[in-house]
C-alpha positions in Angstrom: 102.9 96.3 138.0 105.7 98.5 136.8 106.0 102.2 136.9 104.3 104.3 134.2 105.7 107.1 132.2 104.1 110.0 130.4 104.7 110.4 126.7 103.5 113.4 124.7 102.3 112.4 121.2 101.6 114.9 118.4 100.1 114.0 115.1 101.4 116.4 112.4 100.8 117.1 108.7 97.9 115.1 107.2 97.8 112.7 110.2 96.4 115.5 112.4 93.3 115.4 110.2 93.1 111.6 110.7 93.5 111.8 114.5 90.7 112.5 116.8 93.0 115.1 118.4 96.4 116.2 117.2 98.0 116.2 120.7 97.6 113.6 123.3 99.4 112.6 126.5 99.6 108.9 127.2 100.7 107.0 130.3 102.5 103.8 129.3 104.5 101.2 131.1 108.1 102.1 131.9 110.5 100.7 129.3 107.9 100.7 126.5 108.9 101.0 122.9 107.5 103.1 120.0 105.6 100.0 118.9 103.9 99.6 122.3 103.1 103.3 122.3 101.4 102.8 118.9 99.4 99.9 120.4 98.3 102.3 123.2 97.2 104.8 120.5 95.2 102.0 118.8 93.0 101.7 122.0 92.0 105.4 121.8 92.2 106.1 118.0 92.0 103.0 115.7 91.9 105.2 112.6 95.1 107.0 113.4 96.8 103.7 114.2 95.8 102.2 110.9 97.2 105.3 109.1 100.6 104.7 110.7 101.0 100.9 110.6 100.0 98.4 107.9 98.3 95.1 108.6 101.7 93.4 109.1 102.6 95.9 111.9 105.2 97.8 109.8 105.2 101.5 109.1 103.1 102.6 106.2 105.0 104.2 103.3 105.6 107.9 103.9 105.1 107.7 107.7 107.9 109.3 109.8 108.1 109.0 113.5 110.3 111.2 115.5 111.3 110.7 119.2 112.5 114.0 120.6 113.1 115.3 117.0 115.1 112.2 116.0 113.8 109.9 113.3 113.3 106.4 114.6 115.0 105.1 111.4 118.4 106.3 112.9 117.4 104.9 116.3 116.0 101.4 116.8 113.0 101.8 114.6 109.7 100.6 116.2 111.8 99.0 118.9 113.2 102.4 120.1 112.8 102.5 123.9 111.0 105.5 125.3 111.7 107.5 128.4 109.4 109.4 130.7 108.7 112.8 129.2 109.6 111.9 125.6 107.9 113.8 122.8 106.8 111.6 119.9 105.8 113.2 116.6 103.9 111.3 113.9 104.2 112.7 110.4 103.1 111.9 106.9 105.6 112.7 104.2 102.8 112.2 101.6 100.5 115.1 101.1 97.4 115.3 99.0 97.1 117.9 96.2 
C-alpha cells in the first residue's frame, strides 16, 4: 500500500450549509487527484459530493474547486494531482436569494 497524504478540505459559500462540516482533513493515497479526493468525500458526506458532481461525474454548474487558491480549471481539472498538505476549497458561485 502506498503512502498517504493529508489534504485539508474547506466547503465555502452555500456548500458549507450542505456539508456535515465545513472543514475536514482527509488522508488519501499519495498521487491522488481532485476526483479521487471527491470520491473520499463521498464516503463521509454523500450530500456534499452530490452537490459538487453530477451523475456523470462532472462538476455541477456553478461549482468552483480551488487547490491552494488556484482554480482547477487552469490546472488539470478533476485530474489535478494533489500533494501532501494541499488545501482544497469547494465553492458554489450560485447563491440563493
